C-alpha positions as CSV (number, residue, x, y, z in Angstrom):
1,M,131.9,146.4,-31.1
2,N,129.7,143.5,-32.3
3,P,131.7,140.2,-32.3
4,F,129.8,139.0,-35.4
5,L,130.7,142.2,-37.3
6,M,134.3,142.0,-36.1
7,R,134.5,138.4,-37.5
8,C,133.0,139.5,-40.8
9,V,135.6,142.3,-41.1
10,L,138.4,140.0,-40.2
11,L,137.3,137.4,-42.8
12,W,136.9,140.1,-45.4
13,V,140.5,141.4,-44.6
14,C,141.8,137.8,-44.9
15,G,140.1,137.4,-48.3
16,L,141.8,140.6,-49.4
17,L,145.1,139.3,-48.3
18,A,144.6,136.2,-50.4
19,C,144.1,138.3,-53.6
20,V,146.6,141.1,-53.2
21,P,146.3,143.5,-56.2
22,A,149.3,144.2,-58.4
23,Q,151.2,147.5,-58.2
24,A,149.2,149.1,-61.0
25,D,145.9,148.2,-59.4
26,D,147.3,149.4,-56.1
27,R,146.9,153.1,-57.1
28,Q,143.4,152.5,-58.4
29,E,142.5,150.7,-55.1
30,R,143.9,153.5,-53.0
31,A,141.9,156.0,-55.1
32,R,138.7,153.9,-54.6
33,I,139.4,153.8,-50.8
34,A,139.8,157.6,-50.7
35,R,136.6,158.1,-52.7
36,E,134.7,155.8,-50.4
37,R,136.1,157.6,-47.3
38,D,134.9,160.9,-48.7
39,E,131.5,159.5,-49.5
40,A,131.2,158.1,-46.0
41,T,132.1,161.5,-44.5
42,L,129.5,163.2,-46.7
43,R,126.8,160.5,-45.7
44,F,127.7,161.2,-42.0
45,Q,127.4,164.9,-42.4
46,Q,124.0,164.5,-44.2
47,R,122.8,162.1,-41.6
48,Q,123.9,164.5,-38.9
49,R,121.9,167.3,-40.5
50,E,118.8,165.0,-40.7
51,C,119.2,164.1,-37.0
52,E,119.1,167.8,-36.1
53,Q,115.6,168.0,-37.5
54,R,114.4,165.2,-35.2
55,F,113.3,165.3,-31.6
56,A,115.9,162.8,-30.2
57,V,119.0,164.3,-31.7
58,T,121.6,162.6,-29.5
59,A,120.6,159.0,-30.2
60,C,120.4,159.7,-33.9
61,V,123.8,161.3,-34.1
62,D,125.4,158.5,-32.0
63,E,124.0,156.0,-34.5
64,A,125.3,158.0,-37.4
65,R,128.7,158.2,-35.8
66,A,128.8,154.4,-35.2
67,E,128.0,153.8,-38.9
68,H,130.6,156.3,-40.0
69,R,133.2,154.7,-37.6
70,Q,132.4,151.2,-39.1
71,A,132.8,152.5,-42.6
72,L,136.1,154.1,-41.8
73,L,137.3,151.0,-40.0
74,R,136.5,148.8,-43.0
75,L,138.4,151.2,-45.3
76,R,141.4,151.3,-42.9
77,G,141.4,147.5,-43.0
78,Q,141.6,147.6,-46.8
79,E,144.3,150.3,-46.7
80,S,146.4,148.3,-44.2
81,V,146.2,145.3,-46.6
82,L,147.5,147.4,-49.4
83,D,150.2,148.8,-47.1
84,E,151.3,145.4,-46.0
85,A,151.5,144.2,-49.6
86,E,153.6,147.2,-50.6
87,R,155.9,146.6,-47.6
88,K,156.4,143.0,-48.7
89,R,157.1,144.0,-52.3
90,R,159.7,146.6,-51.2
91,A,161.3,144.1,-48.9
92,A,161.5,141.5,-51.7
93,Q,163.1,144.2,-54.0
94,R,165.6,145.1,-51.4
95,M,166.5,141.5,-50.8
96,A,167.0,140.9,-54.5
97,A,169.2,144.0,-54.7
98,I,171.3,142.7,-51.7
99,R,171.6,139.3,-53.3
100,E,172.7,140.9,-56.6
101,K,175.3,143.0,-54.8
102,V,176.6,140.0,-52.8
103,S,176.9,137.9,-56.0
104,A,178.7,140.7,-57.8
105,E,181.1,141.0,-54.9
106,A,181.7,137.2,-54.9
107,A,182.3,137.3,-58.7
108,R,184.7,140.1,-58.3
109,D,186.6,138.3,-55.5
110,A,186.7,135.1,-57.5
111,S,188.1,136.7,-60.6
112,P,191.9,136.8,-60.9
113,R,193.4,140.1,-60.1
114,P,195.8,141.7,-62.6
115,V,199.4,141.4,-61.5
116,R,201.0,144.8,-60.9
117,P,204.6,145.2,-61.7
118,A,206.7,145.8,-58.6
119,P,207.9,149.4,-58.2
120,A,211.5,150.1,-59.1
121,M,213.8,150.0,-56.2
122,Q,215.6,153.2,-55.5
123,V,219.0,152.8,-53.8
124,R,220.2,155.7,-51.7
125,E,223.7,156.2,-50.4
126,P,224.0,155.6,-46.7
127,R,224.4,158.6,-44.4
128,Q,227.5,159.3,-42.5
129,K,227.0,158.7,-38.8
130,A,230.0,160.7,-37.7
131,A,228.8,164.0,-39.3
132,S,225.3,163.8,-37.9
133,S,226.5,163.0,-34.3
134,A,229.0,165.8,-34.4
135,I,226.2,168.3,-35.2
136,S,224.0,167.0,-32.4
137,R,226.6,167.2,-29.7
138,P,227.2,170.9,-29.7
139,A,223.5,171.5,-29.6
140,T,223.2,169.4,-26.5
141,A,226.2,171.0,-24.9
142,A,224.9,174.5,-25.6
143,S,221.5,173.6,-24.2
144,A,222.7,172.9,-20.7
145,P,223.6,176.6,-19.9
146,E,220.5,177.7,-21.7
147,R,218.5,175.3,-19.6
148,S,219.9,176.5,-16.3
149,A,219.2,180.1,-17.3
150,Q,215.6,179.2,-18.2
151,E,215.3,177.4,-14.8
152,A,216.6,180.6,-13.0
153,R,214.0,182.8,-14.9
154,S,211.3,180.3,-14.0
155,R,212.3,180.3,-10.3
156,E,212.3,184.1,-10.3
157,R,208.8,184.3,-11.8
158,F,207.6,181.8,-9.2
159,E,209.0,183.7,-6.3
160,K,207.5,187.0,-7.7
161,R,204.1,185.4,-7.9
162,Q,204.5,184.1,-4.3
163,R,205.3,187.6,-3.1
164,E,202.3,189.1,-4.9
165,A,200.0,186.4,-3.4
166,R,201.3,187.1,0.1
167,A,200.8,190.8,-0.4
168,D,197.2,190.3,-1.6
169,R,196.5,188.1,1.5
170,D,197.9,190.7,3.8
171,E,195.9,193.4,2.2
172,A,192.7,191.4,2.5
173,A,193.4,190.6,6.2
174,R,194.0,194.3,6.8
175,R,190.7,195.3,5.2
176,Q,188.8,192.7,7.2
177,A,190.4,193.8,10.5
178,E,189.5,197.4,9.7
179,R,185.8,196.5,9.1
180,A,185.7,194.6,12.4
181,K,187.1,197.5,14.5
182,P,184.8,198.4,17.5
183,G,183.1,201.8,17.3
184,K,182.6,201.6,13.5
185,S,178.9,201.6,12.7
186,P,177.7,199.0,10.2
187,G,176.2,200.0,7.0
188,A,172.5,201.0,6.8
189,P,170.1,198.1,6.5
190,L,168.1,197.3,3.4
191,P,164.6,198.8,3.1
192,D,161.7,196.6,4.3
193,P,159.9,195.3,1.2
194,A,156.6,195.1,3.2
195,G,156.7,198.8,4.0
196,R,155.9,200.0,0.5
């Protein structure tokens, strides 16, 4: 890209930054940019059709593309200025909303809080310890024989599982020994995939 042209575009963008349009003008400015973009595309298409009538088509089309690209670059620069201004405006609005919220919270914290009356105390009669401990003792005493019966059932289930596991291992060893007996022919081999 031409350095002189780049400087001109940069100066023009800086000039636009200095005079950022208001929000109402923002929509009009965006509509103008969209219109100019459409016009630039139409000019490019027209120029391309004209180039097809010439003898040196490629050079003419390349020149038309370069002009189209420059026009779009200029319009993108204008659009980015508008976008940046809108971002700044939204950030300022958000900061104002945050400040307002913080000041409202500070005012609420600074204001005296209404005093709530203390809830009425409810007095209950104390429980009798002797009655509750007498109830819990028989349950503990009754649970010891129950616990030993449960342990016996658990031990019996464990031993049964051990016997079943031993029987399964013995059966597996017997089947393996039967397969390994001499004189027994192995199974037929798989068919050769290459022999189709």
